[in-house]
C-alpha positions as CSV (number, residue, x, y, z in Angstrom):
1,M,24.7,86.4,-3.0
2,S,21.5,88.1,-1.2
3,G,22.7,89.6,1.7
4,N,21.4,91.5,5.2
5,G,21.3,94.9,3.2
6,D,19.1,93.4,0.8
7,S,16.8,92.4,3.1
8,R,15.9,95.7,4.3
9,Q,15.1,97.4,0.7
10,R,11.5,96.7,-0.2
11,S,12.8,96.2,-4.3
12,S,14.9,93.1,-3.2
13,V,11.5,91.5,-2.0
14,R,9.3,90.1,-4.5
15,V,6.2,87.8,-4.3
16,G,7.0,84.5,-5.2
17,S,10.7,85.0,-4.1
18,T,12.1,82.5,-1.4
19,V,13.3,84.0,1.5
20,E,14.4,83.6,4.9
21,V,12.4,85.3,7.7
22,V,12.6,85.7,11.8
23,R,9.0,86.0,12.9
24,K,8.2,88.1,16.3
25,Q,8.7,85.8,18.6
26,D,12.0,84.4,17.3
27,Q,13.3,87.6,17.2
28,G,15.1,86.9,20.7
29,T,17.0,83.6,19.7
30,G,17.3,84.4,15.8
31,K,15.5,81.1,14.5
32,R,14.8,81.7,11.0
33,T,11.7,80.2,8.9
34,R,12.5,79.7,5.0
35,G,9.6,80.3,2.7
36,I,8.0,81.5,-0.2
37,V,6.8,85.6,-0.1
38,A,2.8,85.3,-0.6
39,E,2.1,88.9,0.1
40,I,4.8,92.2,1.0
41,L,3.3,93.8,4.2
42,T,6.1,97.0,4.6
43,N,4.7,99.4,2.4
44,S,8.3,101.6,2.4
45,A,10.7,101.4,0.5
46,S,13.1,100.4,3.3
47,H,12.9,99.3,6.6
48,P,16.1,99.3,9.3
49,H,14.7,95.6,10.7
50,G,13.6,94.3,7.4
51,I,11.0,94.1,5.1
52,K,7.8,92.6,7.0
53,V,6.3,89.6,4.4
54,R,3.3,87.1,4.6
55,L,4.6,83.7,3.4
56,K,2.6,81.0,1.7
57,D,2.1,79.4,4.5
58,G,0.7,82.5,6.3
59,T,3.7,82.9,8.4
60,V,4.6,86.6,9.5
61,G,7.7,87.7,9.7
62,R,10.7,90.3,8.8
63,V,13.3,88.9,5.8
64,V,16.6,88.6,6.5
65,A,17.7,86.8,3.6
66,V,16.5,87.0,0.0
67,V,17.5,83.0,-1.0
68,E,19.3,82.7,-4.5
69,D,16.8,80.9,-6.8
70,E,18.8,77.6,-7.6
71,G,17.6,77.6,-11.3
72,G,14.3,76.3,-12.7
73,P,11.1,78.1,-13.9
74,S,8.9,79.7,-11.2
């Protein structure tokens, strides 16, 4: 199972992965938004607050968890 350590490494986040992100406006509450990664916005190999991504619905946030695939082809 993936945890916060993985979400800080760019190599653990891939386009098409299902992730949970925290949007900038939700940082105070920690509210998570789940979605599928459309684009990885962080260029460095790691980031202490999580890798910044854009989800397919246009949401931008930092990855706090990579959701394990529950089977089935993508």
